[in-house]
C-alpha positions, 0 to 999 in steps of 0.5 A: 341378231348375227351373233345369237344366230351363230351362238345358235349354230355353234351350239347346233353343231355341237349337238348334231356331231354327238348325235351322229356319233351316238346314232352311228349313222353316216351324215347322208343317212341322218340328213334323210331321216332327219327330214322325215322327222321334222316333216312329220313332227311339224305336221302334227305340231301345226295339224296339217297333212304331212303334204302341206307346204308349210311342213315343207317349208319348215323342213327347207328352214331347217336344213338351210339354218344347218347349212349356214352352220356347216358353212361358218366351218363349224362342222369338220369337212361340210364347209363347202358349197359343193357338200351344202348342195349334196345335203340339200338334196338328201335333205329335201328329196323325200319330204318334196315327193311326199308334198307332190304326190301326196296332193295327187294321190291323196286329194283333201276331202272336200266338205260335203252337205248331208244329202236333203240339207237345204243351203241358206246361200243364195246362190245355190238356188236355182230360182225356180219354184217348186211345182205343187199338186 
């Protein structure tokens, strides 16, 4: 398993290096844009809101794998704990803000029963009989 993880890390770093060169953005900008992209793609795939903790955890897992690959010394200039903490902050800042603010600003909708509908739950009944005239 360890060998497969390291082999995937080598592939990832090669891809990441070429992507940074192709796009022309800094490493920090790529972390920010990548995290937002992963957050929204995971929301689409999981059919959840972007402020779901599951989507946030996917971004975190992707970032931790990226830092694992960096700390293995595969990325030039990225094999230090200081660089990893900096990258972790850059990557997780906006997904964390989206998760926290999304829950407060846009609370999930509650399922509302149509007006006049009678529930089949006995717990919803008051126990009083309707008055007849």
